[in-house]
N, C-alpha and C positions, 0 to 999 in steps of 0.2 A: 061806339063804333065797332062792327064786329070784325074778324079776322079778314074777311074777303074785302070788305070795304076799305080797310086799312092798307091793303096790298095796292088796291087800284088808285087810291089817293097819292101814293107816292111814285107810281110808275111814270109820270110825266117830269118829275122833278130829278135834279142830278144827284141822286143819293144811291148808293150801292146797297143791294139787298143780298143777305146772306143766310146761308142755313149753317148754323153753328156746329151742326153735327158733322159737317164736311170741312171744318176749319181745325188746324193745329192750334189748340189753346195753350198759351203759355201760362204756367201756374203762377210765375212772377207777376205776370200782367194782371192776373185776376187779384193778387194780393194788394195791388195799388189802389184798388177801390174798396172802401170800407163796405162791409156787408149792408149795413143799414141804408146806404146810399144806393147800393145796388138794386135792393128790394124796393125802396121808396120810388125810384125813377125807372125801374123795370130795364136795367141795363147790366152788361158784364164785359169787362175788358178781355181782350184776348190776344193782343198782340203789341209788343213794345219794340220801338227802335228809336235810337238817338234820343230825343226828349219828347218824343211823340208816343201817344197811347191810342191804340185803335179799340173803339167800344161799340159793341152791338147794342142796340136800343130799340126800344118799341117806337119811340118818337124822337128821331135824330134832331128835330127842329125845336125841342124843348130847351129854350134858352136858360131856364133855372135849373135844370139838370145838368147842362153844359158848364154853367157857372159854378155850381157845386162841385163838379168834378175837377174844373180847372184848379179852383182854390184848395181842394183836397189833395190833389196830386202834384201841383205845380208844374204841369206837362201841358203841351199842346195836345188837343183832342181831336181825333178823327172819328167822327160819328158815321155808323153805317146801320141800316135797319135789318132787324130780325123780328121773328114772329114772337108773340108774347109767351106761347107755349114752349118754343124753343128756348128762349131766354129763362124762363122759370125754371125748366129742367136743368139747365146748366148752373143756375145759382144754387139750386139744391145740391147737385153733385159736387161742384167744386167748394162752396164754403162748408159743406159737411165734411169733405176731405180735409180742408184746411183746419177746422175746428178739431177734428179727430188727430191730426197730426201735431197741433199745439198741446192737446191734452196728453197724448203719448210723450212728447218732449218734457211736459211737466212732470209726468209720472217717472220718467227716467232720472230726471234732476232729483226728485224725491228719494229714489232709490239710491243714487250717487251720495246723496246728503245723509242717508241713513235716518231719515225721518219717517219711514213707513211704520215704525213701531209707535209713532205719535200721531198718525193719521186720526181724524174724527170725522164723524158724519153727523152734522147737526142740522136737522131740517128746519128748526126754527130761526136760525139766522143765517141760512142758505150757506154755510161753510161746509164744504165737501172736499174729500181728497181727490186727488187726480184718477185714482184708480176707479173710484165711483163714478167720475165724469165721464171716464173712458168706457165704462160699462153702459152707462146711460146713453151716450151717444152712439155707441154700436146697436144697441136695441133700437134706438130711434131711427136710425138708417135702415135697419131690417124692416121696421113698421112702414116707413115712407116707401121703400121700395116693394113692399108687399112679399118679402121674403118668407119662405116656409121654413127655412133653417139657416144656421150659422155654423161655420166650420173655423176653429181657430187651431192652426198648426204651429206649435212652438219650434224654434230653432235656437241654436246656440246664441246668436247675437240678434235675435229679433223674433218676429212672429208673422204669419201670414193669415189674414182673416179674409174669409170668403162667405157669401151669402148667396141664396137662390131662392 
């Protein structure tokens, strides 16, 4: 089913259709849904209130996806429809950010624990240091976003990383 047909098939049903680029996406909401579920079912959570989670989905009537989500989050799910392109873009942006944030936190912990001197990079058994993961993740984000360059601005208590 192409994008145009999918829009018209939902127009007569009682389902809200949104453009995620016009929504305020709550990072805490995004983290409620494991990345593998978001990719598998083409969905991204964007708003949380009380025990309810609002989720943009390609197919808001997919009962398997809704069941997976209910079991995973233990929350009431409010499905809305968004385009596949819109959802994929947001999944890439937010889960990449979350992954980078987790790697940075791990890296900071390693520095605090003074384990930097003992970091190893073993390709054969996939054991890599947080700093190597961070560099790999940053470069991967640059490639995905077709960036021509990356700027790292160090500060006393952190750094700003920009790419264009």
